[in-house]
N, C-alpha and C positions, 0 to 999 in steps of 0.2 A: 178122592172119595173119602178116606180115612178121615182127612182133616175135617171135612164138613159132619161126616157123624158123630165124630168125638166133639164138636164144636156143640153141635146141636143135641146131643146126648142129656145135658143138663137144663136146657131150656122146658120151659112149660108150654110156649106158645112159638107157632112159627113166627119167624121176624117179618117185616113188611120189605124192610132192604137189605140188599150184603153189599159191603164195600171191599172191594179187595183191590190189588195190583194186577196187572196185566198178564199174568200169567197164564197161559191157555188152559191147564188142567183144571183151573176154578171153574172157568165156563161149563166146562164138559162136565165136570163133578155135579154143579150146581143144576145144570139143564136134566140132569139124571136124578138126582134126589129131589129137588125141589124146584120144579120147573114154573110154579105161578109166582115166587119171588122174585122182585126186581135187584138185578145186579148191576153195580156201578164200578166202573174202572177209570172214574174220572184223575185227575192227577191230584187236585188239593181236596178232595171229596173228606179224608178223614182229618184235616187238618183240625179242627175243631174238639177230638177227644186227643190230639197229640199235644195240642198247645193248654191244654185243661191243667197238665201237672208238671207246667213249663216250672213255676216258682219253686216246688219243689225239687227238680232237675238241677236247677243253678245252685239250691243250698248241697244238694248232693256233691256237684263236680268240686264246690269250695271244699268239700269235707274229706276229698279223698285219703287225706293222712291219717284217718281214725286207724285204730289198731284193729279195731272190729266192728262187724253189722251193730251189736248191740250197743258199743259206745257211741256211735252214730245216732241210733236211734235215741239215745236217751238226751242227747246235746240236742236233737232238734226239737223234740217233745217240750224242753224247757226254752229254746229258741225262739218258738212261735208264740210262747205267750208273752216275752219279752219284747219282742219285733211288733207286736199288736200294740204292745203299748205306745211305741215311739213313731207308728205308722197311724195318723191322724185323719187323712182325708184333706190335705189343704184346699182342695178344690172345692166341698162343702159347707164352708164356713167363713167368716169374715176374720179378717188378720188378726184383730186383738184379742180374737177368741182363741184362734190357733197358736199366739204367742202365749197365753196363760194357761193352755192344756199342755204345751210343750216345756213349760216351766214347772207345772206340777208333775210331770212325767220324770223328768230329770231331777227333780226334789225326791221323790220317790226313788228312783233307781239308786240316789245318793246314799238314801238310808237305809235302803236293804244292805247295799255293797259295802 
């Protein structure tokens, strides 16, 4: 009950669907607070939201050795810009164009560093 009340406190509208694990107290509290809302306890229902931040989590896993959260954040903000320079979406273009853009990216990198 306390969890759902806290969760819904900042919401402007009633949700259409709630996805939780199979803890029985969630069902009981949902029935009492919001009986009209659909409640799903399917196993992989929340995978979309879990996987949406997977690239960031991968980067964080690689950066466990940073001394502080701020240092990791500074690196991540720069790393995103540099990383997008080199990830060109090979499947979207012809090989000749890909090689040209890749050469430009490496030339820019050597010029900057």
